[in-house]
Residue, then its C-alpha position, 0 to 999 in steps of 0.5 A: m558543392d551540392n553536399s556543402l549546400n545540403s550541409d548548410e541547409n541542415y545547419d539552418l533548419g536543424y538536424q533532421p533524422s532520416p525517415s527510416s530512423m524516425d520509424q524505428s524511434v517511433a516504434e521504440t517509443s510506442t513500445m515504451s508507452s504500452d509497457s512503461f509500467l506493465y513489465r517488471r523493471t530492475n534498476s539496471d534496466v532503468s539505467a540501460f534505458s537512460g543510457s540509450v536515450g542519452d547517447s543515441s536518442y536521435s542520431g538516426e543513420a546519418s554519419p557523424s561527419c555530416w554533423p555541423n561543427v557548431k556549439s549549441n545548448l544540448s536542450n535546444q538540440t533536443v527541442l529542435s530534434r523533437l520539433g523536426m520529428k513532429k514536423r516530418m511525421n505530420l502527427t495529429d494533435d491526439k498523437l502529440e498528446d500521447l507522446e506528451a503523456v509518455d514523457l510525463e510517465l517516464e519522468l514520474m517513473k524516474e522520480r520514483f526510482a530516484k527516491l527509492l535509490l536515494g532513500e528519500d534523502m534528496s541531498g544524496s549524502g547517504k543519510g536516507v532510510c533503508t530500502a525497506v522503509t522507502i518501499s513501505n512509505s511509497i506504498t503507503n503514500l500511493y494508497a493515500t494518493i489514490f484512495g485518500a479523497n475517495l469517501r463514497l461507495e462508487p466506482l474508482n476513477p479509471e485513471k486512478k485505477a490504472m495508476w494504482r495497478r501500474e505503480m503497485d505492479c512496479l513496486l511489487s516487482v521487487c518480490d520477483y527477485i527475492v528467492d531462496l536457494t535450495p539444493v536439488s539432486q540431478t542425475l546426468p546422462n552418464g549416471t553421475s549424480v550432481e547437486m545443483m542450487t535452484s531458486r524459488p520464491r521465498s515462502d512468505i512471499y509465495i504464500n501471502l503476495p498472491a493472496l493480497k493481490k486477490l484481496d486487492a482485486m476483490l475490493i476494487e470489484v466491490l466499489d465497481s458493483f456500486q455503478e447504479t445505486e438508489f442512494w446518493y451523497a450530499e455534502q456537509g449534511s445538506i439534502s441533495s436536489k434528487s430528494t423528493t421527500s416532503a418538508s417534514a421528512s427533509g427536516s427529520f433527515r437533516r437532524i440525522s445528518v447533523q448528528r452523523n456529521e458531528e462525528k466525522w464532518w468531512v465525510p459526505v452524508p448518504c441520502v436515500p429516497p422516501g420510504g428507504l431503499s428497495e429490498k434488492s438494494r438492501k440485500h446487495l449492501r448487506h452482501k458487500r458489507d459481509s464480503s468486505n468484512q471478511i476481506h478486512k479480517a484476512a488482510m488483518a491476519i496477514n498483517s499481524s503474521i508479518l509483524s509477528e515475524m519481524e525482529i524486535p529492535e534492540s532499542y525497544m527491548a532496552g526500553l521495556p519496564k522492569s516490572g510488568k505489574a507497574c506497566l499494567g496497574d494493580s487492578i489488571y495485574r491482580y485479575m490476571c494473577t488470581s483468576e484460574k480461568f482467565s477471560p480477556e473479554y470479561l476483563l475488557d468489559c470491566l475496564n469500560i474503555a471509552s475512546e480509541h485513545e484509551a484502547l491504544e494506550l492499553a494495547d501499548r501497556v499490555e504489549s510491553s508487559m507481555y515482552t517483559w514477562r517473556r524476557k524474565a522467563c528466559m533470564s537464564n540466558s545471558k543474551s537478551s535479543w528477541v531472537m534468543v527470546k523467541d528460540l528459548m520460549s519453546e524450552t521454557d517451563k509452561n507452568d512458569k508464572n512469567h510464562v503464564l502471565a505472558e500468554r494471558a497478556e497476549s490473549l488480552l492484546f488479541s481480544l483488544k485488537q479484535r474488539y477495536p479493529e480500527l485501532s492504530q498501530t501500537s508502539l511496537d508495530t511502529c518501531k518494527i516498521q521503522y527499523n525493519k530492513d527486510v524488503g520482502q516483509a516491508v512490501l507484505e506489511s505495507y500492502s496488507r496494511v493499506l488493504e486492511s484500511f481500504a476494506y475497513n473504510i468500505v465497511a464503514w461506508i456501507e454501514d452509513v448507508i444502512h444506518v440512514d436507510r433504517s432511520m428513514r424507514n423508522h421515521d416513515q412508520 
């Protein structure tokens, strides 16, 4: 009779797990909270975790025979169980907020992995992009979310910094499972020699990924170094209330600010005190600018090397013009053919490129002509894929005219990218990223690309402060 009364009470109040069960559940929840994005997780791990939650999330130690035979909605049971759990544990408001934060992180994690598995095709019909493109887009979108609104030389928000590290660690974890299998000879205790296959990280990931992580940490340190600064920022070219300059000096600075905002009106304008910055502050700015500039060059070099290793899609090769001369134009083609000592820097000076759009258009034309000439140099082979072209280039006569023109076009393209480091991706680069199916290359390319953009922005922000400081000191003189 007592058992039936206890069963009725459980039916009225909702099933309450036993205290020992709750202690175990809280321990598991605490473990998931601290390590939710710190450990590296495979899809199978996520599936196993999801299954355990769905099957035995709040079963406790009670026997199934004690459960009431009643039809209720599953979501209502979950809500009642959680309310009962919170009531039994007598949690404080801070602990409740922590549990809610864990739930939000888990939901965000589930959403991320669902998009990766679906290939960004929410219909689930299998029409999504490949895994490589999905991961590349995820890294790019994460960078835009964290750093897109950060336009100042100041430490990154701690929450955004933690989100960047947590989610990047999750996205980069796929590289831990990209390995090369190599045979290794071993001798058994009985003297028998056997050959075993051992795994090691793929060479491009083993070399480039640690370097990119180091560059990432160095860029975060650069922003953290601007904790206390002598300069500040004003929105839309206005002077901050911290300014103590005279009316005439303020008017002069406004003219400088308006000129700066005509180029990039959305970027906050740096402000400096009257007389400019101290020598210590200027030295610090120059040091961080040089460091960020070196980081930018390193990230750009890694990105270029990864892009060069990507296979050129057949669609791009099929769309190449038949003549490199028609692609470049008569003037550029004539100089590349007739000059005994080709100078790409001199040619760029003669072209008088006025805008980034013109520079990008020239880069596309030079790149197309380069591969057109390379293909012509290897026309003796019937296959026209990029793999065959790359293999046959080593066997091509170095004095061949098409080979010489292709080499000169490559040097011109390199000089063009060096002169305009903010240049957008060329048509070939975009095509490679779009059709790439190598997950490792996708991770390295997207990671190096966002770090390249990050470093370039930091250099530009430092240059803005130095420019305003120089203008203020010149005005005072």
